[in-house]
N, C-alpha and C positions, 0 to 999 in steps of 0.2 A: 623524466617521470616521474611522480612520488609514485613509492611503493603501498600495498593495496593494504597493506597494515595502518599505514599512516594514513589512509585516509578514510577508515572505519570509526564509526562516532563510539564515544564508552558506552557499552553495554549498557543499558539498564531498561531489564527486559520490557517490550507490552503487560501489558496485564492480562492477556490473554497465554502468555507465554510464564509468566512470574504464577499465576494461579491453578494454569493447568497442562504444565509442561508442553514440549513441542515436538513428541515424538510420530513425526510425520509418517500419515499413511495415502500410497495412493488410493485415490476414489475418480469417478466419471470423466470424462476427458484429461484423465493424467494430472487434476488438480487436488493436489493433497490437502489434507487436513487433519487439525490435532485430535486429540483424543476428545475432545469434545463436539468434534463436530466442526470448529472454526477453520474458516481460510490460514490457511499454512504455506511456507515455503520445502524447499527442496536445494543445496547449496552442498555440490560434489565437493570430492576431496581438492579437486583444481582452482576450488573458489566461481566454478559455474553455478548457475542456477536452472531453475525451471522455468520453464516457456513462462507459467502465468508470471511471476515476479520479476522478468523480463517483459512482459507487456505491458503490467503493473507501471514499469518506470517508465514507457512511453507515452503510456493514459495520464499520465502525472504529470508528464512534461510537459501534454496536449491542454490536457485541463484544468490543473491546479496547480503549476508551478506560477501562476503571473501572481497570484495570492498568496499561499503560502511559502513561495521560493523555491530554487535551485536544492533540489536532496532532499524534500522535506524540512528546512530546517528554519521555517519561516520568516518572516517580513516586516516591517511595519505595519502593514495591513494584513495581519495573519496571524497566528499561531505556529510556533514549532511541530508540527506534528510528528515529529520522534518522541518530540517528552508530550504530547499528549496522547500517544498513543501508551502510555505507561497506566493511564486513569481510565482509559475511555476499552470496553469490550468490543470483540466485533460488531455484537446487535447495538453498541452505544453510536459507533463512528458510523451505522448502516445510516440508522436515524437521522442521525444530522443533516448526511449525505442527501437525503431522501429529499428531507421537511427542512433543512436550512436553522437557524435558528441566528437571534441579534440580542446584541451588546452582553453575551456569553464570558467574553475575552479582553477587550479593551475598558481598562477603568476609565477612558474617556464617555463610554456610553453610546458611543459609535457605529460599532464594529456590526459587520453584519453577513453572516454565512447563505449564502441563496442557496435555497431551493433546488436542486438537479433532479427531482423523482421523475421530471419527465423528460429529461432529455436521453436520450439514447447513448450519445458520446461517452457520457457518464455511466449509466445505469448498466448498460451492457458489457462496464468492465469493472464494476465496485468491487468486484469479489479481486479482480487484479491488483488495483491500485490496492486495496487494504492489504494484500499480501506482500507487493512490493515495500510499503510503508513497515510493517509488522516488521520485514527482516532489515530496514533500516535501523527502525525502535532496539530491535534486537540486537544490535551491532555486528550482523552476520555479513551485511553489501552495503560496501562502501559508498562514496559519492562517484559520482556520472553513471555512464552509461553498465549496467551488471552484463557480462560475456553471459550467454546462456548455451544449455547445453546441448540443445539439437530443439528440431523447429515442432511445434505439436497441429500437426495439420486439423486433425479433430474439432480442437480447442479455439482455431482459426475460423475455420467454416460456421462453428454455434454464434462466434460473436460478430462475424457478417451475416448469418442471419438475423439475430438479432438488428444489429444497424438495418436492417430490410435490404440487403446485397442479395 
């Protein structure tokens, strides 16, 4: 098995991290934010991540990986999101996820990012997906499923409530 350092991308900070720093502060339901209030991750000394980063990986794999490829690294259908987050703020990211976009990435003129604004499987986890991708873009989470610090029952219950369970 490859060591974790080998699996990490080159560190190219996300736009939010590069411009605002990344001093994580724990907020409601154990979700961490940076000084500007943007969702961010927490990685402990053992390389384990907070629940939202881990959940973001799970939801990314279920909803985004088919087009954007494993670990956010892109495919022939959609761009590398670890690179895209270097130019996109959290609010830019959220706007694209909610509303979609067309012909912004591919020079062939046929790229379409669907609008996910009415899909609870994405919207109920959008912050977690962003947090995971931000950690990938910042080079602090490697490829594959990150190990989590522990469970977060309150956050899990909130997600399930949003999904209508």
